[in-house]
N, C-alpha and C positions, 0 to 999 in steps of 0.2 A: 504494500500500500504506500503510494508516494504522497508526499506533502505538497500538492500542487496548488496553484492559485485557483484553479477551477474548483477543487475540493473546498478550499477556504471560503470562496464565495458561496458555495452551496450550503456549507455548514453554518454560515452566519445566519441563514434563514431559519435554522432549527431553534425551537423554543422549548422551555421547560426541560432542559437537559437532565436536571437532577431528579425528574420524575422516574427516570429509568437508570441513570448512572449514579451510583452512590459515592464512589471515590476512584481516583486515578493517580498513578505515579509512573514516572519514567525512569528507566535505568539502562546502563550500558552492559552489553553482552557480546563478547567477541567483536568489538568494534562497531556494533550496530545499536541504534537507539530502539529500545523496546518499551512496551507499556504493560502494566499490570493494573487491571481495574476490577471493580466489583459492581454488580447491578443491585438495585433495590430488591428486597425480598418479595415485593409484589410483582416484579417484572417476570414476563414469560421466559422460560428457558427453552433452547433448541432441543429437539428430540434427542435423547441419548445423553444429554448433559446433566451432570450431578453437581450441585453447588453453584454459587453465584459469582465465582471468581474466574476471570478470563485473562489470558496473556496473548500478546501478539507483537510482531515486529512492525515498526513503522516503515521499514524498507529504506531508511536513511542511515548514513554513517553517523556515529555518535560524535558530537562536537558541541561546544558551548553555544554556538549560534542555533544549531538544531534543537538543543535542549531548551533554549529560550523560546523558540517558536512553539515547541511542544507544550511548555507550561502555559502558554497563552491560549492554546486551542485543545488542550488535552481532553476535555469533556466532549467536544465535538468529534474528535478523532475516535474516542472510545465508543461513542454512540454509532458512528459510521461502521466500525468493525462489528459491533453487536448486532446491528440490523442486517449486515451482510450475511450473518450466520443463518438467517431465515430465508435467504435467497437461494433456496435449493428445493428439489422435489420432495425430500423427506420432511421438510418443515412447511410444505404447502398444504393448507387445510383442504382445498378443493382444486386439485391440479387440472389443467386444461389438456385437451387432446395434444396440443403442441408440446406440452411439457414432457410427454412420454413417448411420442411417436418415433423419434429416432432411436431412443433406447430400446423400444420394442423390436424394431427392424434389426438393430445391432445384435440383440440377443438371438434372433432367428438366424442371423448370418453365421453365428458360431456353430450352428448345427447344419449348415448348408455347405456342400462341397464346392459350389461354384460362386465366384465373386461377381460374375457377369449378371446373374439373376438379381443379386443385391443392388447393383447399379440401376437396373430396370425398375426395381421396386421403389428406390429412392426417387427416381424420376416421376413415377406414378404418384408418390406421396406429395411431391412439390406441385405437380401440375394438375392432378385430378382430385386429390383428397384434402390436402391442407387448405386450399382456398375456402372450403366450406366449413371444415371442422377445427382448424388450427386454434382459434381463439375461444372455442366453446369449452365450458367446464365439462369434464367427463360425465358428471352426474346429470347434466342437462341434455345429453344426447339420447333421444328417444327413437323408437322404431319409426315414428312419423317423420323425424328428421332425416333418417337414412332413406326412407322411401322417397321423400322429396328430392334428395340428392341423386338417387338412382334415376328418377324421372328427368332431372336436369341433364344428367350425363347422356341418357338415351335420346333426348330431343335435340341436344346441341351437337352431338357427335354421331357420325355414322360409323359405328364400330361393331365388331362381331361379338357374339356371346362369349367366345373364348377369351377375347381381349378384356371384356368387362370382368370376367372371372378373376383375372389378375388384379384389376383395380379393386374389386370386392375383397380379395385376399388381403390387400394392404390394410384396408379399413378394419377387417376382421382381426388381423394379427395384432393391431394396436389395442383393440378392445379386449381381445383375449388376454393380452399382457396386463391390461388394467384390472381384469378380474383376478388374475394370478397374483397380483401384488396388492390386492385389497383396496384399490382406488374406487371401484364400483362393485355393487353387490350382484347385479344381474347384467347380462350382456344383451343390449337392445338389438343387436344384429341377428340374434337367434330367432327373432320374430319376422325376419325379412327374407323373402325368397330371392335367391341369387339370379335365377333365370327369369327372363322377361321377354315379351314380344317386342319390346323396344329395340332389341339388339338383333342383328342379322344372324341367321342360322349359318352354321358351318357349311361351306360348299362341299357337295359330294365330290369325292376324289376318284370315283371309279374310272373316269376317262381322263384323269389329270396326270397321266404319265405317257411315256413314249411307247409306241408299238415297236415290234421287231423291225419293221421296215424303216420306221423313222430313226431307230437306233443305228441301223446299218448305214442309212443316208448320212448321218453325222460322222460315224467312224470312217467311212470310205471317202469322205469329202477331201478333195485335194486343193480346193480354193482356187481353181484355175480361172474362174470367172470373177474373182474378188478384186478389189482395189489394192493398191500398194499397201495401204494401211491394213486391210484384211489379211493380206499375205504375211505381213510382218507379225501378226498376232496368231496366225493359224496354228503353228506348232504348239504353242502354249495351250490353246483351248482344245485342240484335237487330243493332245496327250491327257489333259485334265479329264475330258469326257471318257477316254479309254479307262482311266482309273475309276471314275464314277460308275460306269456301266458294268465293269468286270469285277468290282469289289463290293459295291453297295455302300461304300463309306459315306459318312456325313460330309457336308460341304466344308466345315471347319477342320475336319480330320485330314481331308485332302490338301487344304491350303497350308497346313502345318507339316506336311510330309517331308521328311529328309531322305537323302540318298542313303544315309547310314541305316535307315529302317527298311531298306529294300535289299533282300538277300537274293541276288541273281543266281547264285550257285544252287540254292535249294528252292528257288522259285517261291519265295514267301515275302509278303509285305506285312510289316508290323505297325499297327495303329496304336500309339500311346498318348498322343496329344491332340488337342483341338483348339481352334480359335472360335470363340463365341463372343459377339459384341465387343470385339477388339481386344479380348483378353486371351492370352495363350495359357492354356490350362490342361488338365487331364481330360480324357474323353468323357462324354456325357454320363456314362455308367461307371466312371472311375476305374475302368479295367483296361488292361493291355490285351489286345487280341491280334492274332495272326490270320491272314487270309491267303490261301494258296493263289499263286499268280499264274494265269494261263499263258501259254507260249506267245500268243498274239500281243498281250499286254506287255510282257517282258521285252519283246523286240521293240515296241514303241518307246518304252522307257529308256532302253539302252541307246536308241537313236537320239532321243531327246537330250540325254545326258551328254553324249559325245565325249569330248576330252575335258569337259568342264570339271573343276574341283569344287564347285559351289556346294554349300551344305543343303539348302532347301531346293526341292524339286521345282516349285512354282515361285519364282522370284519376282518381286516388284522392282522393275528397272530403275525406279526413282530412289529406292533405298538400298537395293542390293540384298534385301532380306525378305522374309515372308510378308504377305499382304496382311496387315493388321485388321483390315476391314474387308470381309469376304464380299460385301456389297460391291466393292470396286471390281472384283473379278466378274460379277454378274453384269455390271454396266459396261465394263471395258471390253470383255471378251464374249461372254455368253449370249447376251441379248442381240448384239450385232450379228453373231453367227446364225441365230434362229431367224432373224430378219432376212439375211442373205439367202438362207436355204428355204425360205417361205414356210417355216414351221410355226405351229401355235406357240404362244408365249407361256410355256409350261414352266412352273417354278423349278429352279435348278435342284432344289432338295428332292424333287420327285424322281431323280435318277435312282434313288434308293428303291422307290416303288417299282420302277422299271426293272431294276436288277431282280428284285424278289419275284415279281409277277412272271417275267420271261423265264427265269430259272424254274419256277413252278410249272410253267407250261411245258418246259422241256424235260420234266420228270426229275428234277433235282429234289432230293428229300427235304422236307420242311425243316428238319433238324439241322441240316447243312446250311440252309439259307439263314436260319436264325443265328447260327454261330458266326457266319460271315457278317451279318448285320450288327452283331454285338448285343443281341437281345438276351435277357435273362431267362426267357421261356418262349416256347414255340407259340404259345397263346397270344403273346404280344405281336409276333410276326403275322399270325393269321388275322388278327383284328385290324391291324393298321396297314399292312403292305400287300397282302395277297388279294388281288382283284382279278376278276375273270371277264370283265366287259369286253376285252379285245381278243378273246379266243374265238377264232372263226369256227363255223360248223365243221369244216374239214379237220381242224385241230381236235375238236371234241370227238369226231368220228374215229380219228386215229387212236386217241386215247382209249375209247371204248372197245375198239377192235383188239387192243392188247389184252382185254379180259378173256378172250377166247383163244389167245395164242398158246 
């Protein structure tokens, strides 16, 4: 605590100092000016404090001049320190949402493997939750308050139900934290339904992946009809798509791939890291997995590597390292390629669905597909990635014929 002119001017406006402060003395300790004061027996004590005696450093070096100033303002300085002891959450009688929000998310982060999710939740807190709830006392937040906020989000923003689920989680996490720490007795959000017709339904993904023909069109593309810029980018995106289609790896896993993780001798690719929302971290499932590398993919990667000694497979030419934002790969390489080949704007992440679905069509066991994708169970693979909308009648007939073979 510094003895500044601003503090002096502020404290001069304080009246009835002795109503709270009983006595004050200054003393020297290791070259610093410190104070020892007592509050009146009627004064409120901070939670956890026993006795009415307090000690604090003034933050100033001990000197005759500093002591003279202190003697003149010692009651004001003692009162300032005393009141500052109540300026914390533990001594707040009715904390606000803003008092606990960041603490709640920080506690949740300790149990979360990924820091990128925490950053997203903080953005949601500041942009979507805090403007409504920040200054509200926790005890004043009612189900009707939350429903009005939900209505406001749904009418002002065109967002999907899944995105609102994340926003809803942030609010719920703060209120859950408040319950756990005794700031409120009941959780008002438990009376509010998360789902609402206000938000867009998830788009069906049955046709949201590449067919076998579209996959081959991409892989066999030589970019002969492309511009000079297209040709300069072709090797990068063509190799990237080979890795995506033949391994089913996630976008961030491919972006962080190193040549050290590619075993050409044993034809294996190891996925141990991923880039998600600009953060290089472990994979989504926090596990290292190996995917066998087919001959066609190995040849493409060998050719793309050439004589280079670079560490990362897919290098950002501006930095010489990996792309910290996978969105840059989408905008710079992927979307221009789709446009040139006159293909639909399918989300690049759906190369995983393409891998899984085509592998299933060709008779690859679901257990193998699940292992390559890095799923903990085949049930996850079945639920999210195995779609049959693009199997032709001839494909189905061939599969059924195998029953009588």
